[in-house]
C-alpha positions, 0 to 999 in steps of 0.5 A: 977713447982709442977704440982700436984694441979697447977692452970691453970695460973701456967700451962700457965706460965710453958709452956710459959717458956720451949721453947727458942722462943715464935714463932717457925714455925716448924712441926717436933716437933709437928709431933713427939708428935702427933705420941706418943699421940695415939689418933684418930679424927673421927669427921668432921674437918674444918681448917680456915686460913687467915689474918682476919675474921677467928674468925667470920667464925669459929663462924658461923661454930660453930653456924650452927653445934650447931643449927643442934644438933651436938657436936662441938669443937672450937679452936681459938686464941688469947683470949680477957679476959680468956685463956679458950675462946680458947677451946670451947665445945658445945658453952661454954669455957672449964673448968680449969680442962679440960684444965689442964688435957689436958696440963698435958697429953701433958706434959707427952707424949712429954718427952724431946721434946720442944714445943712452947706455941702455939704448946703445947696448940694446941696439948692440944686442939686436945687431949681434942676434941678427948677424948670427941669424938666431931662430929664437930671440928673447928680449927683456924690457928694461923699464916700462915698455912704451918708450923702452929701447927694446920696444923698437922691435916688433915681437911675435908674442909679448908677455907682461908678467905683472904690474907693480909700483916701481920706477914711478918717477919715470912711469907714473905713480899708479898701477893704471899709469904704469900699466898703460906704459907697459901695455905698449909692448903688445902688438896688433893681432899678436899674442899678448900675455898677462900674468897679473891676476888683477891687471889694470884697466889701462892695460886691458883697454889698450890690448883690446883697442889695438886688437891684440890676442889677449891671454890672461892668467886664470881665464886663458891659462892656469896651473895647478899644484900636486904633491910632487908635480904640477899641471898647466892648462892653456889655450894651446896646450895642456901638460900634466906631471911637470917637474918643479923648477930649480928656482924656488917659490910658487910664483915660478910656476906662474912664470913658467906658465906664461912661458908655456903660453908664449911657446904655445901661441907660436906653435905653428913655427916653434915645435916644442915637445912635452919632453922639451918642456919637462927638461926645460923646466928642470934645467932652467935656472937663474941665479939669486932667485931665492937661491940657497948658496950655503947651509948651516947657517942657510944663506939665501940670495934674492934680487927682490928690489921693490915693494911688489917683489917683497910680497913674494919674498915674504911668502917664500920666507913664510913657506920656509920658516923652520929656522931659529932666527932670520938675519937680513942683509939689505942694501937698496937704491934711493928711488925704491919704496924702502918703508913698504919693503921693510914693513912687508918683511919685518914680521919674519926678520930678527936682525937687520944689517943695512949696507950702502949701495953706490952710484947715482941712485945709491943709498948710504947705509946710515940713511937706510938705517934711519929709514928702517929704524924710524918705521919699524919696532925693532932694536936689532938694526945695524949699519955697515959700509959695504955688503961684504962687511954686513954679510960677514957680521951676519955670519958671525952673529948667527948659528947653524939653525939660523938663516941669512937673507941677502937682498935689496938690489942687484948691486948688493947681491953681486958682491955676495954672489961672487963669494960663492960663485968663485 
């Protein structure tokens, strides 16, 4: 590739091609490159891991910090439409030029050191946020924690949202194994927040062994629901009369509570008022989190993509059950527990529309159809070559009193979300 005057898409294609495998959990290469970068991070660093809810928790943290007047960098993955979504500075996606300059810096520094796509982009985000001298830096773990590229950074506060069975090929086949991997984002003598109501002993044991300041939901912080408001109670702060988030679902209150606990844990360095908190909750928004994008029929987009997330998604469907029929457009990756997801949602579903996902981990719609058909007692299952074709058919097969849910992977959601975002 001619790197001079190359577009961002050309750069992304390049970094995707230079490493032998797409997922390569190993910090050795990342550590070497960081040692050559010659940068320092002076801002407050939050690292967020967990199976689900990471993105929403990051969004609340970003919103609280921005409302308080701080400069903020946010690094998340994956994106829904544009790669630039992964790099946010002060609430706005980074420009192509900013990202290209950061990728180019990493490429020059790394020399012959091979980096995976995620390692490369993570280091680029660290570099960009460092040179911008941002006051608050929020990093979302990509997978696991112990060997994730983001874990090269030493955070001032770490959050693990929950522990579910996902990415078992890389992280282990039990909550204990996965909890052990995720717990390694905690640091000695630093706040270590966990939102799992029953955290695995591997996580607890690691946190205690390294002397982190462990903060557990229902022990060190909690929340309560009222008619039109909710309250937060924590070790550092209590807040009453808080507004409900724009993002739907009771679990968003837990995500907001973890973010509030994190903000409180560094309150000697990060001054955030009640108004900042209240406004931050009202203004925090992340697309495709049980997002209603159309009415009559109601169209809902949700990035739930594993069995753990399907439980919360089923609760949302049950809490909003005033519809005649429920149609589901589903496209999933082949390494997910599709049977468990389908069984969890099936009590709320009248029609299934299977669509294909693409890429190395993609799954064809006919294979997805067979999995669901062979494990559910339903005759209302059909398959389509794409999310768009499945969605269009669901629209033609529904009436104004129905709801259509699109979910299963970020890839599936992306195509439909673009129809509405445009």
